C-alpha positions as CSV (number, residue, x, y, z in Angstrom):
1,X,61.9,86.3,61.4
2,X,58.5,86.0,62.7
3,X,55.9,88.7,61.8
4,X,53.5,90.6,63.5
5,X,50.0,90.0,61.2
6,X,48.1,93.5,61.1
7,X,44.4,93.7,61.3
8,X,44.2,94.6,57.8
9,X,45.5,91.3,56.8
10,X,43.0,88.3,57.4
11,X,43.9,85.8,60.6
12,X,44.0,82.9,57.7
13,X,47.4,84.1,56.2
14,X,49.0,83.8,59.7
15,X,48.1,79.7,58.9
16,X,49.5,80.0,55.2
17,X,52.8,81.2,56.4
18,X,53.3,79.4,59.7
19,X,56.0,76.5,58.7
20,X,57.9,79.2,56.8
21,X,57.7,81.8,59.2
22,X,57.2,80.2,62.3
23,X,56.4,82.1,65.8
24,X,53.9,84.6,63.6
25,X,51.0,85.8,64.7
26,X,48.1,87.8,64.1
27,X,47.2,91.1,66.1
28,X,44.2,89.6,67.4
29,X,46.1,86.6,68.5
30,X,47.9,88.9,70.8
31,X,45.4,90.4,72.5
32,X,45.6,93.5,70.4
33,X,41.8,94.2,69.2
34,X,40.5,95.8,66.0
35,X,40.9,99.8,66.0
36,X,44.4,99.7,68.1
37,X,46.3,102.6,67.6
38,X,49.3,102.0,65.0
39,X,51.6,103.1,67.7
40,X,50.5,100.7,70.3
41,X,51.0,97.9,67.6
42,X,54.6,99.2,67.3
43,X,55.5,99.1,70.9
44,X,54.5,95.5,70.6
45,X,56.4,94.4,67.9
46,X,59.4,96.0,69.3
47,X,58.7,94.9,72.9
48,X,58.0,90.9,72.0
49,X,60.6,90.7,68.7
50,X,58.4,91.1,65.8
51,X,58.7,92.2,62.3
52,X,55.2,94.1,61.2
53,X,53.5,92.8,58.3
54,X,50.8,95.1,56.9
55,X,49.4,96.8,53.8
56,X,49.3,100.3,56.4
57,X,51.0,102.5,54.6
58,X,51.5,104.4,57.7
59,X,53.9,102.0,59.2
60,X,56.1,102.9,56.1
61,X,56.6,106.4,57.5
62,X,56.8,105.0,61.4
63,X,59.3,102.7,59.7
64,X,61.3,105.7,57.7
65,X,60.9,108.0,61.0
66,X,61.5,106.1,63.6
67,X,63.9,102.8,62.2
68,X,64.0,99.6,63.3
69,X,63.3,98.0,65.3
70,X,60.5,96.7,64.5
71,X,61.3,96.5,61.2
72,X,58.0,96.4,58.9
73,X,56.7,94.6,55.8
74,X,53.8,96.2,53.6
75,X,52.2,94.5,51.1
76,X,51.6,97.0,48.5
77,X,48.1,97.5,46.4
78,X,47.2,94.8,48.7
79,X,43.4,94.2,47.2
80,X,44.0,90.6,46.2
81,X,42.9,87.2,48.3
82,X,44.3,85.7,50.9
83,X,46.0,82.9,48.8
84,X,47.3,85.2,46.4
85,X,49.4,87.1,49.5
86,X,50.6,84.1,51.0
87,X,51.7,82.9,47.9
88,X,53.5,86.0,47.8
89,X,55.0,85.9,50.8
90,X,56.1,82.7,50.2
91,X,58.0,83.3,46.8
92,X,60.1,86.1,48.7
93,X,61.1,83.8,51.7
94,X,64.8,84.7,50.5
95,X,64.0,88.7,50.4
96,X,62.6,88.6,53.9
97,X,65.5,86.4,55.0
98,X,67.8,88.7,53.5
99,X,65.7,91.8,55.3
100,X,65.8,90.4,59.0
101,X,69.8,90.3,58.4
102,X,70.0,93.7,57.3
103,X,69.3,97.0,58.8
104,X,66.9,98.8,56.5
105,X,63.5,99.5,58.4
106,X,61.3,98.8,55.2
107,X,60.6,96.0,52.8
108,X,57.9,96.4,49.9
109,X,56.9,93.5,48.8
110,X,54.3,93.8,45.1
111,X,52.7,91.2,43.0
112,X,54.1,90.4,40.0
């Protein structure tokens, strides 16, 4: 599953999980500038085969309202360092892989 990292997540996070999730990019790496409307990010992800990973609850609402594609992964209460977010994503690799194959629109990841 290749992920499109929302602007509220560090660009460094993409580098930290690239081996686990090849093809993943940050919104700023694909020409979506800071402040791009959520719907535009949604449409880009849909057109280009990405799932969105974000800390923005608005995407959860969109996922539940519009359904996939794209799928959405929410990092719940993401007030922790980038390295902790990378470890959470790595520790959730099996869940992310299963999520890629099921029909659910939303996956929430929480720090233990």
